[in-house]
Backbone bond lengths (Angstrom), bond angles and torsions (degrees), N, CA, C in turn:
res aa  C-N    CA-C-N  psi(-1)  N-CA   C-N-CA  omega(-1)  CA-C   N-CA-C  phi
1 M - - - 1.445 - - 1.531 108.27 -
2 A 1.317 116.07 121.95 1.459 121.10 -179.95 1.527 108.96 -110.03
3 K 1.325 115.42 129.58 1.462 119.86 178.54 1.519 109.40 -114.84
4 T 1.332 115.35 145.27 1.455 122.83 179.30 1.519 108.82 -136.03
5 L 1.322 116.24 137.25 1.464 121.20 172.28 1.517 106.38 -94.65
6 E 1.318 116.64 122.87 1.465 121.97 -179.57 1.525 109.53 -108.89
7 L 1.323 116.27 117.52 1.463 122.46 176.63 1.518 107.75 -95.58
8 Q 1.315 116.89 127.09 1.461 121.46 -176.92 1.524 109.89 -112.39
9 F 1.324 114.65 131.40 1.461 122.11 178.85 1.518 109.27 -129.47
10 L 1.332 115.70 162.94 1.462 121.11 170.58 1.511 107.53 -105.92
11 N 1.337 116.35 142.29 1.462 119.85 176.74 1.526 110.14 -100.53
12 T 1.326 116.61 -177.21 1.472 120.32 -175.90 1.525 112.64 -62.85
13 A 1.327 118.15 -22.12 1.463 121.94 178.09 1.533 111.77 -87.20
14 G 1.343 116.82 -0.62 1.457 120.80 -179.68 1.517 113.54 81.26
15 K 1.328 116.96 11.09 1.461 121.10 179.68 1.527 110.53 -93.10
16 T 1.325 115.47 151.13 1.462 121.35 178.64 1.524 110.11 -79.00
17 V 1.325 115.75 131.45 1.463 122.32 173.51 1.528 107.39 -124.64
18 K 1.331 116.21 149.76 1.460 120.01 -172.14 1.523 111.48 -129.15
19 I 1.320 115.01 146.23 1.457 123.00 170.27 1.521 105.62 -121.69
20 S 1.328 116.81 129.22 1.453 121.46 -179.01 1.522 110.68 -109.18
21 V 1.330 115.15 137.74 1.461 122.30 178.09 1.531 107.50 -121.85
22 D 1.331 116.14 118.88 1.461 120.62 179.85 1.524 111.33 -74.56
23 S 1.313 115.87 148.16 1.467 124.58 174.54 1.533 113.25 49.41
24 P 1.322 117.83 60.13 1.465 120.07 -179.27 1.528 112.06 -68.39
25 V 1.322 115.88 154.06 1.468 121.87 174.75 1.520 107.43 -72.34
26 E 1.323 115.13 132.68 1.461 118.90 178.66 1.510 110.05 -123.37
27 P 1.305 119.01 148.64 1.451 125.35 -1.70 1.532 110.82 -71.20
28 V 1.318 115.57 152.52 1.458 121.07 -179.42 1.525 109.15 -72.06
29 D 1.319 115.53 130.35 1.469 121.93 175.92 1.523 107.04 -82.34
30 Q 1.325 117.01 105.35 1.458 121.70 -174.21 1.524 112.55 -62.57
31 I 1.320 117.41 -36.20 1.467 120.47 179.74 1.522 109.79 -67.60
32 A 1.333 117.09 -45.59 1.464 121.19 179.03 1.531 110.76 -64.44
33 L 1.320 116.96 -39.74 1.463 121.03 178.81 1.522 110.83 -63.66
34 N 1.315 116.73 -45.31 1.462 121.76 178.90 1.532 110.27 -60.31
35 T 1.336 116.64 -44.39 1.458 121.84 178.97 1.524 110.86 -63.05
36 A 1.332 116.74 -44.11 1.472 120.96 179.73 1.526 111.48 -62.34
37 M 1.312 116.80 -41.09 1.468 119.82 178.60 1.529 110.70 -66.20
38 D 1.334 117.03 -39.23 1.475 120.56 175.78 1.531 110.51 -61.33
39 Q 1.334 116.46 -40.88 1.464 120.46 -179.74 1.524 111.29 -66.91
40 L 1.323 117.83 -37.82 1.465 120.94 176.14 1.525 110.84 -62.02
41 L 1.327 116.06 -42.23 1.468 119.44 178.01 1.524 111.14 -65.41
42 A 1.326 117.45 -43.93 1.470 121.68 -178.52 1.526 111.62 -64.91
43 A 1.339 116.97 -36.04 1.471 120.69 -179.23 1.527 111.32 -72.25
44 N 1.328 116.74 -23.15 1.463 122.40 177.06 1.534 111.48 52.38
45 I 1.334 116.80 46.97 1.460 119.91 -176.81 1.525 113.38 -98.51
46 F 1.313 117.86 -9.13 1.455 121.02 179.91 1.516 110.74 -111.00
47 I 1.325 115.07 136.06 1.464 121.26 175.69 1.520 107.02 -134.16
48 S 1.313 116.73 129.52 1.456 121.05 177.62 1.529 108.60 -94.43
49 T 1.305 116.54 177.27 1.474 119.65 178.81 1.528 111.99 -63.97
50 D 1.335 116.31 -22.84 1.462 120.22 179.29 1.525 112.99 -105.97
51 G 1.325 117.80 19.94 1.452 120.50 173.97 1.515 114.50 118.15
52 E 1.319 114.34 -177.59 1.460 123.01 -176.79 1.525 111.74 -71.21
53 F 1.326 115.08 156.82 1.463 120.99 173.07 1.536 106.70 -74.01
54 V 1.331 117.05 129.62 1.462 119.23 -176.30 1.530 114.77 -119.19
55 S 1.342 118.01 -22.72 1.460 118.94 179.57 1.525 110.65 -157.61
56 K 1.338 114.43 162.13 1.462 121.05 177.03 1.520 108.85 -82.19
57 K 1.317 115.26 141.88 1.463 120.19 175.01 1.525 110.52 -111.80
58 G 1.349 116.77 -40.22 1.453 119.50 -179.07 1.514 111.26 170.69
59 A 1.308 115.07 -175.60 1.467 121.86 177.35 1.520 106.95 -152.77
60 R 1.340 114.44 152.00 1.457 118.08 178.79 1.521 109.90 -156.86
61 I 1.330 114.04 154.74 1.457 121.53 173.98 1.527 106.43 -96.76
62 I 1.317 115.54 128.38 1.461 120.86 176.36 1.527 107.15 -107.89
63 D 1.307 115.78 123.85 1.463 122.73 -178.20 1.530 107.36 -111.02
64 R 1.327 116.07 118.83 1.459 120.64 -175.33 1.525 109.37 -122.46
65 N 1.311 115.42 127.78 1.465 121.19 175.98 1.518 108.88 -101.04
66 V 1.306 116.98 131.66 1.457 122.53 178.69 1.514 108.81 -121.47
67 T 1.309 116.29 127.66 1.455 121.56 176.95 1.520 108.04 -117.75
68 E 1.324 116.28 118.63 1.455 121.49 178.13 1.519 109.34 -75.13
69 I 1.321 116.44 140.71 1.463 122.11 177.75 1.516 107.30 -117.20
70 T 1.322 116.14 124.70 1.453 121.43 179.58 1.525 108.81 -85.91
71 L 1.297 116.75 123.88 1.460 121.69 178.94 1.528 108.87 -97.49
72 G 1.289 115.87 143.84 1.433 113.86 173.29 1.413 118.00 150.75
């Protein structure tokens, strides 16, 4: 089971852009997450093809199950 924390932002064009973090610490501390996202916006270090990140849209944990199939 692989889990990913997906941070969602809006860029200057109003489009959703995402940053994914593998194997997040759970349970997620919502206050710390909110603060971290604010700091990412304030640092202005990410730029998408449609412009800078300008606001937070949301965050979510994505849980993915992978089952290997042996062929042969």
